[in-house]
DRENDO-1510 file (C-alpha; in Angstrom, 1 decimal, always signed):
<recs>
REC; n; res; u; v; w
REC; 1; MET; -59.0; +57.8; +76.1 .
REC; 2; LYS; -60.1; +60.3; +78.7 .
REC; 3; ALA; -58.0; +60.8; +81.9 .
REC; 4; ALA; -59.6; +60.4; +85.3 .
REC; 5; SER; -60.2; +63.4; +87.4 .
REC; 6; ILE; -58.0; +64.3; +90.3 .
REC; 7; SER; -60.6; +63.2; +92.9 .
REC; 8; GLU; -61.0; +59.8; +91.2 .
REC; 9; ILE; -57.2; +59.4; +91.2 .
REC; 10; LYS; -57.0; +60.4; +94.8 .
REC; 11; LYS; -59.6; +57.8; +95.8 .
REC; 12; GLU; -57.9; +55.1; +93.9 .
REC; 13; LEU; -54.5; +55.9; +95.4 .
REC; 14; ASP; -56.1; +55.7; +98.9 .
REC; 15; ARG; -57.0; +52.1; +98.1 .
REC; 16; ARG; -53.4; +51.2; +96.9 .
REC; 17; ASN; -50.5; +50.1; +99.2 .
REC; 18; ASN; -47.3; +52.1; +99.5 .
REC; 19; ASN; -45.3; +49.8; +97.2 .
REC; 20; GLU; -47.7; +50.2; +94.3 .
REC; 21; ILE; -47.8; +54.0; +94.8 .
REC; 22; LEU; -44.0; +54.0; +94.8 .
REC; 23; SER; -43.8; +52.1; +91.5 .
REC; 24; TYR; -46.4; +54.4; +89.9 .
REC; 25; CYS; -44.3; +57.5; +90.9 .
REC; 26; LEU; -41.2; +55.9; +89.4 .
REC; 27; LYS; -43.0; +55.1; +86.2 .
REC; 28; MET; -44.3; +58.7; +85.9 .
REC; 29; ALA; -40.8; +60.0; +86.5 .
REC; 30; LYS; -39.4; +57.8; +83.7 .
REC; 31; PHE; -42.0; +59.0; +81.1 .
REC; 32; LYS; -41.8; +62.7; +81.4 .
REC; 33; LYS; -38.8; +65.0; +82.2 .
REC; 34; GLU; -41.0; +67.5; +84.0 .
REC; 35; SER; -42.6; +64.9; +86.2 .
REC; 36; LYS; -39.1; +63.8; +87.1 .
REC; 37; GLU; -38.0; +67.3; +87.9 .
REC; 38; LEU; -41.1; +67.9; +90.0 .
REC; 39; LEU; -40.5; +64.7; +92.0 .
REC; 40; SER; -36.8; +65.7; +92.5 .
REC; 41; PHE; -38.0; +69.1; +93.8 .
REC; 42; LEU; -40.5; +67.6; +96.2 .
REC; 43; LEU; -38.0; +65.0; +97.5 .
REC; 44; PHE; -34.8; +67.1; +97.8 .
REC; 45; ASP; -35.6; +70.9; +97.6 .
REC; 46; ALA; -39.1; +71.5; +99.0 .
REC; 47; ASP; -37.7; +71.7; +102.6 .
REC; 48; ASP; -35.4; +74.7; +101.8 .
REC; 49; ILE; -37.2; +77.0; +99.4 .
REC; 50; SER; -34.9; +80.0; +100.0 .
REC; 51; THR; -31.9; +78.0; +98.8 .
REC; 52; TYR; -33.8; +76.6; +95.9 .
REC; 53; ILE; -34.8; +80.2; +94.8 .
REC; 54; GLU; -31.2; +81.4; +95.1 .
REC; 55; ASN; -30.1; +78.5; +92.9 .
REC; 56; ILE; -32.7; +79.4; +90.4 .
REC; 57; LYS; -31.5; +83.0; +90.4 .
REC; 58; LYS; -27.9; +81.9; +89.8 .
REC; 59; GLU; -29.0; +79.7; +86.9 .
REC; 60; MET; -31.0; +82.7; +85.5 .
REC; 61; ASN; -27.9; +84.9; +85.7 .
REC; 62; GLU; -25.8; +82.3; +83.9 .
REC; 63; LEU; -28.5; +81.9; +81.2 .
REC; 64; PHE; -28.7; +85.7; +80.7 .
REC; 65; SER; -25.0; +86.0; +80.4 .
REC; 66; GLU; -25.0; +83.4; +77.6 .
REC; 67; ILE; -27.6; +85.3; +75.5 .
REC; 68; ASN; -26.5; +86.3; +72.0 .
REC; 69; ASN; -27.5; +90.0; +72.0 .
REC; 70; ALA; -26.0; +90.7; +68.6 .
REC; 71; ASN; -29.2; +89.6; +67.0 .
REC; 72; ILE; -32.5; +90.5; +68.5 .
REC; 73; TYR; -34.1; +87.3; +67.2 .
REC; 74; TYR; -31.8; +85.1; +69.2 .
REC; 75; ALA; -32.1; +87.4; +72.2 .
REC; 76; LYS; -35.9; +87.0; +72.1 .
REC; 77; LYS; -35.7; +83.2; +71.8 .
REC; 78; SER; -33.3; +83.0; +74.7 .
REC; 79; ILE; -35.4; +85.3; +76.9 .
REC; 80; ARG; -38.6; +83.3; +76.2 .
REC; 81; LYS; -36.7; +80.1; +77.0 .
REC; 82; ILE; -35.5; +81.5; +80.4 .
REC; 83; LEU; -39.1; +82.7; +81.1 .
REC; 84; ARG; -40.5; +79.2; +80.4 .
REC; 85; LEU; -37.9; +77.8; +82.8 .
REC; 86; VAL; -38.8; +80.3; +85.5 .
REC; 87; ASN; -42.5; +79.6; +85.1 .
REC; 88; LYS; -41.9; +75.9; +85.5 .
REC; 89; TYR; -40.0; +76.5; +88.7 .
REC; 90; VAL; -42.8; +78.8; +89.9 .
REC; 91; ARG; -45.3; +76.0; +89.3 .
REC; 92; PHE; -43.2; +73.6; +91.3 .
REC; 93; ILE; -42.9; +75.9; +94.3 .
REC; 94; ALA; -46.6; +77.1; +94.1 .
REC; 95; SER; -45.9; +80.2; +96.2 .
REC; 96; LYS; -46.9; +83.8; +95.3 .
REC; 97; GLN; -43.9; +85.1; +97.2 .
REC; 98; ALA; -41.5; +82.9; +95.3 .
REC; 99; GLU; -43.3; +83.8; +92.0 .
REC; 100; ALA; -42.8; +87.5; +92.8 .
REC; 101; GLU; -39.2; +87.1; +93.8 .
REC; 102; LEU; -38.3; +85.1; +90.7 .
REC; 103; LEU; -40.1; +87.3; +88.3 .
REC; 104; ILE; -38.6; +90.4; +89.8 .
REC; 105; HIS; -35.2; +88.9; +89.4 .
REC; 106; PHE; -36.1; +88.0; +85.8 .
REC; 107; CYS; -37.1; +91.6; +85.0 .
REC; 108; ASN; -34.0; +93.0; +86.8 .
REC; 109; CYS; -31.9; +90.7; +84.7 .
REC; 110; ILE; -33.5; +92.0; +81.5 .
REC; 111; ASN; -32.8; +95.6; +82.6 .
REC; 112; THR; -29.2; +94.8; +83.8 .
REC; 113; PHE; -27.9; +92.8; +80.9 .
REC; 114; PRO; -27.2; +94.5; +77.6 .
REC; 115; ILE; -30.2; +93.2; +75.8 .
REC; 116; PRO; -31.8; +95.7; +73.4 .
REC; 117; ILE; -35.4; +95.1; +74.4 .
REC; 118; HIS; -36.5; +98.6; +73.2 .
REC; 119; LYS; -35.9; +97.3; +69.6 .
REC; 120; SER; -38.6; +94.6; +69.9 .
REC; 121; GLN; -42.2; +95.2; +70.6 .
REC; 122; GLN; -42.6; +91.6; +71.6 .
REC; 123; LEU; -39.9; +92.0; +74.3 .
REC; 124; ILE; -41.5; +95.2; +75.6 .
REC; 125; LYS; -44.8; +93.4; +75.8 .
REC; 126; LEU; -43.3; +90.4; +77.5 .
REC; 127; PHE; -41.6; +92.7; +80.1 .
REC; 128; LYS; -44.8; +94.6; +80.8 .
REC; 129; THR; -46.7; +91.3; +81.2 .
REC; 130; GLN; -44.2; +90.1; +83.7 .
REC; 131; ILE; -44.5; +93.4; +85.6 .
REC; 132; SER; -48.3; +92.9; +85.8 .
REC; 133; LYS; -47.9; +89.3; +87.0 .
REC; 134; ILE; -45.5; +90.6; +89.7 .
REC; 135; GLU; -48.0; +93.2; +90.8 .
REC; 136; GLU; -50.8; +90.6; +90.8 .
REC; 137; ALA; -48.7; +88.3; +93.0 .
REC; 138; LEU; -47.8; +91.1; +95.3 .
REC; 139; LEU; -51.4; +91.9; +96.1 .
REC; 140; THR; -51.9; +88.5; +97.8 .
REC; 141; LEU; -48.9; +89.0; +100.1 .
REC; 142; HIS; -48.5; +90.6; +103.5 .
REC; 143; PRO; -48.0; +94.4; +103.3 .
REC; 144; ASP; -44.4; +94.3; +104.8 .
REC; 145; LEU; -43.4; +91.7; +102.2 .
REC; 146; GLN; -45.1; +93.7; +99.5 .
REC; 147; TYR; -43.0; +96.7; +100.4 .
REC; 148; ASP; -39.7; +94.7; +100.5 .
REC; 149; LEU; -40.4; +93.1; +97.1 .
REC; 150; LYS; -41.5; +96.4; +95.5 .
REC; 151; LYS; -38.2; +97.9; +96.5 .
REC; 152; GLN; -36.5; +95.2; +94.4 .
REC; 153; LEU; -38.7; +95.8; +91.4 .
REC; 154; VAL; -37.1; +98.1; +88.7 .
REC; 155; ALA; -39.3; +100.8; +87.3 .
REC; 156; ASP; -41.5; +100.1; +84.3 .
REC; 157; ILE; -40.3; +100.8; +80.8 .
</recs>
């Protein structure tokens, strides 16, 4: 079964009343955790993005402090898990500034915490990919904001 396009869904939602739309949203939230998280963000956190970003940074710090850095395999797994979480939050916020801030914090955490990334080619590549994503996001921002965020960015490996 093929899903309808976004424009078709939008047209159909325009024809529905508010109670039906409300019930559809609740059904979507029940079926998938990510839909529920997105709905929670839109309802409770979308008005205060800066606080939301600070909470994400605190969560990142906690997750980095829990990384088992005795074994590089477990460190890689944990770092990829944290990155997936950060990317999910970036999709929710849908802002290049927030993307740059969160990825800069992610890269700074990698450099700050005692994780032996130099022992793994995959981690080095992951780090460099995030640096290029940050630089790409910075290009779309105002020059003053670019300067402030570049100051936060740690030098490349």
